[in-house]
C-alpha positions in Angstrom: 0.3 -0.3 -0.3 2.9 2.4 0.7 4.8 1.9 -2.6 1.3 2.8 -4.3 0.9 5.6 -2.9 4.4 6.8 -3.3 4.8 5.5 -7.0 1.1 8.1 -7.2 3.1 11.5 -5.4 5.8 10.3 -7.5 3.5 10.5 -10.6 1.5 13.5 -9.3 4.8 15.7 -8.6 5.9 14.8 -13.0 3.4 15.0 -14.0 3.4 18.7 -12.9 6.9 18.9 -13.4 6.6 18.1 -16.6 4.7 20.6 -17.5 1.9 18.2 -18.6 -0.8 20.2 -17.3 -0.5 22.5 -20.0 -2.5 20.0 -22.2 -5.2 20.7 -20.0 -4.7 24.8 -21.0 -4.1 24.3 -24.3 -7.9 22.0 -25.0 -9.2 24.8 -22.5 -8.4 28.1 -24.1 -10.1 30.0 -26.2 -9.1 31.7 -28.9 -10.2 35.2 -29.6 -8.8 38.7 -31.7 -5.3 39.9 -30.6 -3.9 36.0 -29.9 0.0 35.1 -32.0 -0.7 32.1 -33.5 2.3 30.2 -35.0 0.8 27.4 -37.9 3.9 24.2 -39.2 2.5 21.9 -41.8 5.3 19.2 -40.8 7.0 18.9 -44.6 5.4 21.9 -46.4 7.8 24.4 -44.5 6.2 27.4 -47.7 2.3 26.9 -45.9 3.9 28.0 -42.6 2.7 31.3 -41.5 3.0 33.5 -37.9 0.3 35.7 -37.3 -2.2 37.2 -34.8 -5.7 37.0 -34.5 -7.5 39.5 -36.3 -10.1 42.0 -34.5 -12.7 39.5 -37.2 -11.7 36.7 -35.7 -10.3 35.2 -38.5 -6.5 34.6 -39.4 -5.4 33.8 -43.4 -3.7 31.1 -44.2 -2.3 29.5 -47.2 -4.7 27.5 -49.4 -7.7 28.1 -46.8 -8.1 32.0 -47.2 -9.3 33.2 -44.4 -10.4 31.5 -41.4 -12.4 32.1 -38.0 -10.3 31.0 -35.5 -11.5 32.9 -32.7 -14.3 31.5 -30.2 -12.7 27.7 -31.4 -10.4 25.9 -28.3 -6.9 25.0 -29.7 -7.5 21.9 -30.5 -10.8 22.2 -32.1 -8.5 24.5 -34.1 -5.8 22.2 -34.8 -8.2 19.7 -36.3 -10.6 21.8 -37.9 -6.9 22.6 -40.1 -5.8 19.5 -40.4 -9.4 18.9 -41.8 -9.9 22.0 -44.3 -5.8 21.1 -45.7 -6.6 17.3 -45.7 -8.0 18.0 -49.1 -5.1 19.4 -50.2 -2.4 17.7 -48.7 -2.7 13.6 -47.8 -1.7 13.3 -44.8 -1.5 16.8 -43.0 0.7 17.4 -39.5 -0.3 20.5 -38.3 1.3 22.0 -35.5 -0.2 25.3 -34.1 1.8 27.8 -31.4 -0.5 30.1 -28.9 1.4 33.2 -27.9 -1.6 34.5 -25.7 -3.2 38.0 -25.1 -1.4 39.8 -22.6 -2.8 40.6 -19.0 -3.1 44.0 -18.6 -2.6 45.2 -14.5 -2.6 49.1 -13.7 -1.1 49.8 -10.8 -2.2 53.1 -9.0 -0.2 54.2 -6.4 -2.8 56.1 -4.1 0.4 57.7 -1.7 1.3 59.8 -5.1 -1.4 59.8 -7.2 0.6 57.3 -9.7 -0.3 55.1 -12.3 1.6 52.1 -13.5 0.8 49.5 -16.7 2.7 46.5 -16.7 1.6 43.8 -19.6 1.6 39.9 -17.9 2.8 37.1 -20.2 1.2 34.9 -17.8 -1.9 34.2 -15.4 0.3 33.9 -12.4 2.5 37.0 -13.4 -0.9 38.7 -13.6 -1.9 37.8 -10.2 1.8 38.8 -9.2 1.3 42.2 -10.2 -2.4 42.5 -8.9 -0.9 41.4 -5.1 -2.3 39.2 -2.7 -5.5 41.6 -1.5 -6.9 40.9 -5.3 -9.6 38.4 -5.1 -11.0 38.6 -8.8 -10.8 35.9 -11.6 -8.1 36.6 -14.5 -8.4 35.7 -18.2 -6.2 36.3 -20.4 -6.9 40.0 -22.2 -8.2 40.9 -19.4 -7.2 44.3 -18.2 -7.1 44.5 -14.6 -7.3 48.0 -11.9 -5.6 47.9 -8.7 -4.6 49.7 -5.9 -1.2 49.7 -4.2 -0.4 52.1 -1.5 -3.2 52.6 2.0 -5.7 55.0 0.8 -4.4 58.8 2.8 -5.0 58.8 6.2 -5.6 62.2 7.3 -4.5 62.4 10.8 -1.5 60.3 9.8 -0.8 63.5 7.3 -1.4 66.3 9.7 -0.5 64.8 13.0 1.4 68.0 13.8 -2.2 70.5 13.6 -4.3 68.0 15.2 -1.8 68.5 18.1 -1.0 72.8 17.3 -4.5 72.9 17.8 -5.0 71.5 20.7 -2.5 72.8 22.5 -3.7 76.3 21.0 -6.6 75.1 22.1 -6.0 74.1 26.0 -3.9 77.8 26.1 -6.7 79.4 25.3 -9.1 77.5 28.0 -6.3 77.7 31.1 -6.0 81.6 30.2 -9.8 82.3 30.5 -9.7 80.0 33.4 -7.0 81.1 35.8 
């Protein structure tokens, strides 16, 4: 029993360390305009292309023309390309590389009233920019607004005025009530 548990834990560790979870990302990721695609047809270098998905959701591919890519998962788009290219090429082997849309994190420093925009290439990087207090969901292509410092504290900024005012009031009271 101990051996099977240890073996299971080793397999679980190796699968996460080797990046097997990225195949789940590829199956779940939905393409949208702004994603950078590189389509390679093995053995047909002249048909390879690298381009961003246009605002209308399409890409222009050799032999196929404009093809709708937006709204499909990466796996579905790859299968679609295989079926379409098989009309022109016998048993096409197609590899699609994806560079997802960046995530922009807009940080507002409340103390200095300064804004800074950071571009994150991964969700983990965006979470780091957003900070530990950010609880919302983050998706590729999002623009996230976060405050990076505490709200200005009137008492902390004006403590000397409070002490001075209190001293004046106490001095006037003591002078009048001798």
